[in-house]
C-alpha positions in Angstrom: 105.2 123.3 87.8 105.2 119.7 88.6 108.4 119.6 90.4 110.7 122.2 92.0 114.0 123.2 90.4 116.8 121.7 92.6 119.3 124.0 94.1 123.0 123.5 95.1 121.9 122.7 98.6 119.6 119.9 97.7 120.4 116.4 98.8 122.4 114.8 96.0 123.3 118.1 94.5 126.5 118.6 92.5 127.4 119.5 89.0 124.5 119.8 86.7 123.8 117.5 83.9 124.9 120.1 81.6 128.1 120.8 83.5 126.8 124.2 84.7 127.1 123.4 88.4 123.4 123.6 89.1 122.0 121.2 91.7 120.9 117.8 90.5 118.7 115.2 92.1 117.8 111.7 91.1 114.4 109.9 90.4 113.4 106.5 89.2 110.8 104.9 87.1 108.0 103.2 89.0 106.0 102.2 85.9 107.2 102.4 82.3 106.4 101.0 78.9 104.2 101.4 75.8 105.4 105.0 75.2 104.5 106.3 78.8 106.1 106.3 82.2 105.6 107.2 85.8 108.4 108.9 87.6 109.2 109.0 91.2 110.8 112.4 91.8 111.8 114.3 95.0 108.6 116.3 94.9 106.3 113.3 94.1 105.1 111.2 91.3 104.9 112.6 87.7 103.5 110.8 84.6 104.7 111.0 81.1 101.5 110.4 79.1 101.4 108.8 75.6 100.0 110.8 72.7 96.2 110.8 72.8 95.9 110.4 76.5 93.4 112.7 78.2 94.8 115.6 80.1 95.5 114.9 83.9 96.7 116.7 87.0 99.9 114.8 87.6 101.1 114.1 84.0 102.6 115.8 81.0 101.4 115.0 77.4 103.1 115.9 74.2 103.0 114.9 70.5 106.7 113.5 70.4 107.2 110.1 71.8 109.2 109.9 75.1 112.4 108.0 75.5 112.1 104.3 76.1 111.9 104.1 80.0 111.3 100.9 82.0 110.8 100.1 85.7 114.1 100.6 87.6 115.5 103.1 85.2 116.9 106.3 86.7 116.3 109.9 85.6 118.2 113.0 86.7 116.4 116.4 87.6 118.5 119.4 87.0 117.6 123.1 86.8 117.2 122.5 83.0 114.6 119.6 83.2 114.6 115.9 83.0 117.5 113.9 81.7 118.0 110.2 81.1 120.5 108.5 83.2 123.1 109.0 80.3 122.5 112.8 80.6 120.3 113.4 77.5 117.7 116.2 78.3 114.3 114.9 77.2 112.0 117.4 79.1 112.6 121.0 79.7 111.5 122.4 83.1 109.5 125.1 81.5 107.3 122.4 79.8 106.5 120.7 83.1 103.3 122.4 83.7 100.4 120.4 85.2 96.8 120.6 84.1 94.0 121.3 86.5 90.4 120.8 85.4 87.5 123.1 86.2 84.9 122.3 88.9 81.2 123.2 88.9 79.1 125.0 91.5 78.8 122.3 94.2 75.2 123.2 94.9 74.3 122.6 91.2 76.3 119.3 91.2 74.8 118.1 94.5 71.2 118.6 93.3 69.2 115.5 92.5 69.0 116.2 88.7 72.6 116.4 88.1 73.5 113.4 90.3 70.8 111.3 88.4 72.2 112.5 85.1 75.8 111.3 86.2 74.4 108.0 87.4 72.5 107.4 84.2 75.4 108.3 82.0 77.8 106.0 83.8 75.5 103.0 83.4 77.0 102.7 79.9 80.4 102.1 81.2 82.0 98.6 81.5 81.6 96.9 84.8 84.4 97.2 87.2 86.6 94.2 88.0 85.8 94.9 91.6 82.3 93.5 90.9 83.8 90.1 90.3 85.0 87.4 92.8 87.0 87.7 95.0 87.1 91.3 95.0 83.3 91.9 95.5 83.3 90.0 98.9 85.9 92.4 100.2 84.1 95.6 99.5 80.4 95.1 99.6 79.9 95.9 103.3 82.1 99.0 103.0 80.5 100.5 99.9 77.1 100.0 101.4 77.9 102.5 104.0 78.0 105.4 101.5 74.7 107.4 102.0 73.9 105.4 105.2 76.7 106.6 107.6 77.9 110.2 108.1 79.8 111.0 104.8 83.3 111.1 106.3 82.8 107.9 108.3 81.6 106.2 105.3 84.6 107.3 103.2 87.0 106.0 105.8 85.3 102.5 105.8 85.3 102.5 102.0 89.0 103.6 101.9 90.0 100.8 104.2 88.3 98.2 101.9 89.3 99.7 98.5 92.9 101.0 99.2 95.4 98.9 97.3 92.8 96.3 96.3 92.7 94.5 93.0 94.8 94.3 89.8 96.5 97.0 87.8 99.5 99.4 88.0 97.1 101.7 89.9 95.0 99.0 91.6 91.4 98.9 90.7 90.4 99.7 94.2 92.5 102.9 94.2 91.0 103.9 90.8 87.5 103.4 92.3 88.4 105.3 95.4 89.8 108.1 93.4 86.3 108.6 91.8 84.6 108.6 95.2 87.2 111.1 96.6 86.7 113.4 93.7 83.0 113.2 93.8 83.0 114.1 97.6 85.4 117.1 96.9 83.5 118.3 93.8 80.1 118.3 95.8 81.7 120.1 98.6 84.3 123.0 98.6 87.9 123.5 99.6 87.1 123.2 103.2 86.7 119.4 102.9 90.1 118.9 101.5 91.9 118.4 104.8 89.6 115.6 105.8 89.8 114.0 102.4 93.5 114.1 102.4 93.7 112.6 105.9 91.7 109.7 104.4 94.2 109.2 101.6 97.0 109.2 104.2 95.5 106.2 105.8 95.4 104.1 102.7 98.2 101.5 102.2 99.1 101.6 98.5 101.8 102.5 96.2 103.4 105.9 95.8 101.8 106.2 92.3 98.3 105.4 93.5 98.7 107.6 96.6 99.6 110.6 94.2 96.5 110.0 92.2 94.3 109.7 95.4 95.8 112.9 96.8 95.0 114.8 93.5 91.4 113.4 93.6 91.0 114.7 97.2 92.0 118.1 95.9 89.4 118.0 93.2 91.7 117.1 90.3 91.2 114.1 88.1 91.6 113.3 84.3 89.8 115.3 81.7 86.7 113.1 81.1 85.9 113.2 84.8 85.8 117.0 84.9 83.9 117.1 81.7 81.3 114.8 83.2 80.6 116.8 86.3 80.7 120.2 84.4 78.2 118.9 81.8 75.9 117.4 84.4 75.9 120.4 86.7 74.9 122.5 83.5 72.1 120.0 82.6 73.6 118.9 79.4 72.8 115.3 79.0 74.4 114.7 75.7 77.7 116.2 76.8 77.4 114.1 80.1 76.9 110.9 78.1 79.9 111.7 75.9 82.2 112.2 78.9 81.1 108.9 80.3 82.0 107.2 77.1 85.3 108.9 77.0 86.0 107.8 80.6 85.1 104.2 79.8 87.7 104.2 77.1 90.5 105.3 79.6 93.2 102.6 80.1 92.7 98.9 79.9 90.3 98.9 83.0 91.0 102.2 85.0 88.1 104.1 83.3 85.6 101.4 84.3 86.9 101.4 87.8 86.8 105.2 88.2 83.3 105.3 86.8 82.2 102.6 89.4 83.6 104.9 92.3 81.9 108.1 90.8 78.6 106.3 90.4 78.7 104.9 94.0 79.3 108.5 95.3 76.8 110.4 93.0 74.0 107.7 93.4 74.3 107.0 97.1 75.3 110.4 98.4 
């Protein structure tokens, strides 16, 4: 489940939204509009994705439209699920199941043929906004450490440069960093997660971006990213190219920025 059921002893608990007496807690909208929203809840940030969006680790997708939610709106979490501030239930708790994509064998993904296949496929993606002034001047020296310094030290330097940088609801720098973190985790194993999570905690950015970075550090990203690494590790060039195309279409610019981070990690690692 993407959030815990509140109990009577939780902060802010009281009568349930349905009058049952179950505990309730509040949350608020940190990014809403265009049929989607990001919610800041007691257990973290959760997204309500629009129809047609790829699957992702911290959001819920469904065919029916979500209620109109804008920045600053409040939501209520009860034992039943999510309610608007007026008390209308719009998502049952049992439906709040997160998606976690598969990861390939790290040895197969770390091998030169798979990394080269990913790098070649990502060349077709739009250039990241981070390659334009003034952002590029801020990151060139840091990203150049990837493949030159010890991996964790390079990652720390890159995170300092990219964290919170650039435009976007999730800043472009954080999108790129999520790609790098995911690549490091996918080419490693669960033992690297504590070190990657420590890097995430050092980044100064929004709650929303931090949630995405933490998921990436745990090896969880959007569906096209998982499709990309699974196909490359299996040696399927056509499927790898399709995944890169799907990734490039994600968001107004997020896909291109994620692709930039992935390519940095897989090319220079």
